[in-house]
N, C-alpha and C positions, 0 to 999 in steps of 0.2 A: 354826374359823379359816377365812377365805375362801381359796379356791384361787387359784393364779396367774392363771388365766383370769378369775375373778371380779374380781380386782384390776385386771387389764388393762382389762377392760370398764368398770369404774368410773372409772379414770383417763381413758380416752377420753371418757366421758360428762361428767366435770367439765371437761375441756379444751374440749369443745363448748359447755358452758354459759358458760365464761369468754369464749369468742369472742363469744357473744351479748351478754353483759353489757357487754363492751368496746365493741361496736358501738352498743349503746343509750346508753352514756355519751357517745360521740362525737356521736351524733345529738342528744342532749339539750344538749350543749355548743353545737352549732351553732344550735339553736332558742333557747337561752337568751339569746344575744346579741341576737337580734331582739326577743324578748319583753321583755327588760330595757330596751332602748331605747324600746320602745313604752310601757312602764309609767312610766319616768322622764319621757318626753315629756308624759304625761297629767297628771302631778302639778301643774305650775305652772298649767295651765288650770283644773283642778278647784279648786285653792286660790284662784285669783283669782276664779273664779265665786262661791265661798263668801264671799270678802271683799266683793264687790260686793253680794251679797244681804244680808250682815250690815249693811253701810252703809245700805242701804235699809230693812231690817227693824228697825233699832234704834228702840225706842220704840213699834213697832206691834204687838208680840206680843199685848198686852192689848187692842188695838183690836177691838171686836166686829165691825167691818167688814173686818178683815184676812182674807186667804184662810185656809181651814181647814187647808191644808198647813202654815201657819206657827203658828197658834194652837192647832191640834188640835181635838179634839171636846169637850174639857172633862172627859174621863174617862180612866181608865187601867186599864180592865178587860179589854180584848180586845187581845191581842198577836199579831202575825204575825212569825215568824222566817224570814227568807229566807237559807237556808244554801247558799252557793256553794262547790262543790268541783269536782274534775276528773271527766272521763268515764272515765279509765283509772287503773290502779293502778301498782305498781312504782315508786313515788316516795317511799319511806320513810314517815315519819309525817305527810306533808303533809295528806292528807285527814283522818286521825284527829285531828290537832290542832285543825282547824276544828270537827269534830264534837264533840270534848270541850268546846270553848268554848261551843258552842250547848247541849249537854246541861246544862252548869252553870247556864245561864240558864233552861233549861226547868224544872229542879228548883227553882230559886229562885222563879221566877214562879208555878209550880204551888203551891208551899208558901205563897205569899202569897194564894192563892185567885184568881189571874188565869186567864182563859180563853186558852189558848195554842194556836196553830195553826202548822204548819210548811209552808213551800214550799221544796222542794229544787231548786236549779239545778245539775245535775250528777248523774251516775249513782252515783258512789261514796258521796256523802253520803246519798243516798236508801237505798242498800243497808245502810249502817251504822245509820241512824236507824230503819229499818223494823223492826229486831229488837225495839225497846222502845217506839217511839212511832208506830207505823203508824196508830193510832187518832187521832192528832193531824194527820195529813196532810190538806191541802186537795186538792180535785180538780184534776187537770191539772198534775201535776208537770212541770217544765221540764228538758229535756236538749238538748245541742247535739252529739249524736253525728254524726261525719262532718265537723264544722266544723274546718278546719285552722288558721284564723286568726280570732280574735275580732274582730268589727267592731262599729260603733256600732249596727247593726241588731239584734244579739243583746241588747244593753243596752236598746234601745228596746222589745223584746219583753217583757222582764222589767218594765220601768218601766210600760208600758201595762197589764200585768196587775195590778200592785199599786195603781196609781192608780185603776183601775176599781173594784177591790174597796174601796178607801178611800172613793171617791165614793159607793158604795152603802151606806156606813155599817157595813161588816162588821168593821172593826178601828179601834182607837184609836191604837195605836202599831205602827210597822213598823220592824224592825231588820234590818240587813244584816250577814251574817257572811262573812268572807273572810280571806285570808292576805296580809299586807303584805310585799312583798319588801324585805329589807334587804341580804342577801348570798347567795352560793351556799350557805353553811352555815347561814344564819339567815333564817327566815320567821316573821313575828309574826302569830298569830291575832288578828283584830280584829273588834270589834262596833261598827257605826256606825248610829245611829238616823237614819233618813232622813225619817220622818213621825212626829210633826211635826218640822219642820226644826230642827236644833240650830245655833245661831249663837254660843254662849257663847265658844268658843275664838277666834273671829274678832273678837268684840267687843274682846278684849284687844289684838289687833293693830291694830284701828282706833283704840283709845285711844292707842297709841304713835305713831300717824301724825299727819297734819295735823288741826287742829281746824277746818278750813274747813267751812262748811255748804253744802249743795247744794239746789237746787230742781229737782224732777223734773216732767217733762211727758210723758205723763199722770201722774197722782198715784201715790204709792208703792204703793197697793193694786193698781192696774191693772198696774203693772210686776211686782209680786210674783206676781200671778195668772198672768202670762206666764212669768216666769223660774223660779219654784219647780218646776214639772214638768220643765223642761229641766235644772235642777240635779240633780234626782233621777236622771234618765237619765245625766247626766255622772258622778255619783258611782257609779252601778252600772257604767258603762263602765270607770271607773278601777279599781273592785274586780275586775272580770273580767280586766283587763290585769295587775293585781298578782297575781292568782291564776295566770295563765298563766306569768308569770315565776317565781313561787314554785314552781310545779309542776315546771318544767324544772330549776330549781336543785336542788330536792329529789331529782328523778330522777337528775340527774348525780351527786350525792353518793352516793345509794343504789347506783347501778350501779358507781361507783368502789369502794365498800366491798365490793360483791359480787364484783367482779373480783379484788380483793386477797384476799378469803377463798377464792375458787376457786383462786388461785395457791398459797396456803398449803396447801390441801387436796391439790392435785396433788403438792406436795413431800412431804407426809406419806405419801400413798399410794404414791408412787414409792419412798420409803425403805422402807416396809413390803414393797413388791413385791420390791425388791432383796434385802432380808433373807430373805424367804421363798424367793426363787430361790436364794440362796447356801446356805440350809439344805438345800434339795432337792438341790443339786449335791453338797454335802458328804455328805449321806446316801447318795447313789448311789455316791460314791467309796468310802465305808466298806464298802458292800455288795460292790462289785467287789473291793476289797482282801481282805475277809474270804473271799469266794468263792475267790480265787486262792490264799490261804494254806491254805484247806481242801483244795484240789486237790493242792497241793505237799506237804501234810502226809501 
C-alpha cells in the first residue's frame, strides 16, 4: 500500500498534468476556430473548380488527345498513396484513423497484385506506416515541421512532387488520404483519387443544372492542360486545411477527455489519501490510549 507521501506526490503530479491538458485544450480551441474557418472557406472554391473542370471534361475523357491527367495512362498497375497526417500527436485517433484507411487500401491493392508506393506528408503518418511498410516508401518523404499555418505553398510543394513523378511515368493512379472535418467530435478519413482526375460526382451536378452548351477558346484540351494541374494543387490545399481543422478538433476533444480523467483520478487519490491518513491517525490514537492504560494499570 502506498505511503501518505507517495499519494501526495502522485496527487500533485496528476494535478500538474491536468493543468497542462487544460491549457492544451484551450490552445486547440483557439486554433480550431481559425482552422475551421479556413477549411470551410476552401470548400466552395474547390467544389466550383471541380465543377468547371467537369463541364469542360465531359465527353473528353476517352479523347486520345486529352491530357494524361484526365484520361490516365491506360493502366492501373502502379499506385501512389499520398498519406497526409499531422506533425504532432496528442490528438486522439486523428492520425491513426487516416493510417488505418490507407492500410486497408494497401492490403487490398497488394492483394490484387498492384505495385504500391507510399508518400507521407506529415511525421506521424510516416512513423506509423514505417513499422510495416517502410519498404514501400518513396524517397524524399515530406514534412512541414515548424510550419504554424498551412499555406498554398505547402500544397504546391506536394503537387509539384506528384505531378513530376506522374509525368515521368512512375505511377498510373495517385490517391490522396486525409481527414475531412465535420465537427469537433467527428472527422471522416477520406481517400480522394487526384490522378487521373475523377469527375463522376460533378457530372451529376452538371446534369441537374442548365443544359446550355458552351464554346471554349482555346479548345477544351488546352484549357484542361492548364487547369488540371491547378486543380490538383487546390484539392491538396483543401485536404491540408481539412486536416488542420480535424487535428485541432481531435486534440481539443482528446485534451478535454484527459482533463476530465485527471480530475477523476485526483478525486480518487484524494479519497484514498484521506482514508489512509485517517487510518494512520486512528492507529496512533489507539497506541497512545493503550500506552496510557498500561501506565495507569
